[in-house]
N, C-alpha and C positions, 0 to 999 in steps of 0.2 A: 414501533418505528425508534428506532437508537440510531445513533452513530455508528456501532458497528455493524450493524443492518445494512448501514448505507453504503461504510465501506468495503462490505462484500458485494454488493449490487454492482458497485462503480466497479471494480475488479473485473468482475463477469460481465460487466457490459464493457470495459476497456479491451480486456481478452477476446470476446468474440466481435468485436470491430476491429481488431487486428489478424484476429483469422478470416474474414471475412471481405468487406468493403476496403481496407485498408492493405489484406494483405499484397497486394502488385507492389506497394512502397518496400516491403522487407524482400519480396521476389526479385527486385530490381536491386536492390543495395541490402545485404544482410546486414549492416549496421543498426538497422531500424530493429533487430531482436531484443533491445532491450526492453521495448515495450510490450513484449509476451511475461518476460522475469517480472517486471513491475506491476503489471497486473497481478500475476500469482502470490505476488506480496500481499497485494491486498484481498485478496481471497482467505489468504491463510491468516492475516490477522484478523479478517471478519470472523473465520472459523471460529480464534480461538476467543473472541468476544461472545459466541454464543453457548460453547461448553470451557467456559472459566476453569483451568486446574494448573497445576505446577508446570506439567507436563507440555500442555499445549499453549504455556506462556512462555515457555523457553523455546520451542520451535518458532515460535510467533517473532521472539526476540530476535534469534539469528536470520530469521528471513528478512527480517525489517531491515538489519544494518548489513546485509549484500549489496542494499541500494549503495552505501558508501563507495566502494572498492568499484563496482558497475559505473557508477557516474564520473569518477576519476578515472574511467578507461584501464585500470588495471588489469581486465581480462574482457572478451568480448560479450556481447549481449546473448551467443548461444550456449555460452558456459554459465552466464547467472541464468538464464531459464533452466538448463538443465537442475542447476543446483537448488532452484527454488521447484522445481516439479517433484523431485527426489523428499524435499521438504511438506510440499503437500502431502505426498504419498504418506509421509512418517505422521501427519498430522491428523489424517484420517482414519488412518490406522490406530493412533493412539485414542482418538476420539471414540471410534469402533468398541475398541479393547475396554474403556471406561465405562461405555454405556452398557456393554455385556455384564460388566461386574458389578458395577451400581457402587463403583468406589473410584478413586483416582489412583495413576499408576504408580504417582511420585506420593508421598506424605513427609513434609516438613514439619520441624517442631513449631509449637504454638507462636512464638516471636519470627521466626524465619518466615511459617506460613503466611503470617500477619503481613510481614514487611512483601514478600512474593507476590500477594494477592493485591498490594496496594502500587506498587513499582513495577511489576511485569509488562502489563497493557503498555502503563505510560512510556515506559522505556522502548517498547515497539513503536510506539507514536510517532516519538523524538528521531527512530530510524527512520522512518517515512519521512519524516519533515527535510532529512538529509536532501531528500529526491530534490526540491523545488530550491532550499538553499544551495547547494552545490550548482545548480541549472543556472541561477540569477549571479551568484557570487565569484561563481570561476569561469563558467561553459559559456554563459551568454557574452559575456565580456570576452573571452579570448577563446576560441575553441578550437583553434590549431593545433596546442599538445593533446587533444583528444582525438583526432580525425581520424587514428587507425579502428578504432573499436566503437565511434557514435559520431554520426552525422552532425552537421550545421542545424539547428534546431531554433530559427527566427521566427517562424510561423506564429501569428496571430494568436490560434488556438492552443498551441503549447505553450505560448507563453501564459495567456490567461488561466489553459487548465495548472499550472504550475502554481501561479500565486492562488488559488481557489485549492489545492492540495494544502498548501500552507495554514489557511485558514481552516480547511477542517479538520487539520491534525489540531488546532487550537479549542475547536469546539469538542473535540475527543478527549484532550488531557481535561479543560476545564469538567467537562460532563461526567468525570472518571470520581469527580472527587465533588463536584456539587450538581445534583441532578437537576433541581429549579430554583428558581430565584425571584420571588413574588409572582408565581406564576406561570414564567417563561421557563419552558423545560429546554435545557442545553440540550440532552441527548436528542430529540425533537427537531431542535432546529436544523443541527447535525444532519439529521436524515433530510430536511427540507435541501441543505445544502449541498449533499451528495447528489442527489436530484436534479438540481441547477447546473450541476459539475457534467451532467449529462448532455444537458438542452445548452448553454453557452456555447461549448465551444463547438458543437455541432450546427450552431446558429454562424460563429464566426465562419466555420468552412463554407455554409452557404452563401454566405454575404458575400465573406471578400474572396472565396477560393485560397483560403488557408487558416 
């Protein structure tokens, strides 16, 4: 039960939610397609946490920072989803190749390898953190400039979910450097937090209808 596991399961649940119960929202308004892309980002970053290497870390980093232009509506959610789909395929092939060869595809020097091992996951978490940061600091305040590719999202569930994503990334970053503080497992706390992220927004939809 690690934060990485929680991120992967959260992304998978998010994708299934939008392919299932919420698909009618996308069907009536294709601007909701960014949810497929963001779900794939979490899945990719989760996979990289299971199989850490330079190759998977670089793919995870690229995938996470696609969040920024997508949230700023430089391109459509459909384009972002296509890009993330390609990256998902790439990381699956890399993991399969590294598993079969029993060695990483890319090997950095000792100093560079140490730096990459420490910072690639953290940079990926920072990329994901731009999702709630842009949402609250830009889109939530003034959605008008982004309406070509993104709908207005002031629903309680969306607002709560974005706030919880930011907290989850804090757990992920802290847990990458310090696993435990006086018996308190940061990694396990991150996993439980991701589980709450599945429950609380759905409860909000059930109670408030949004």
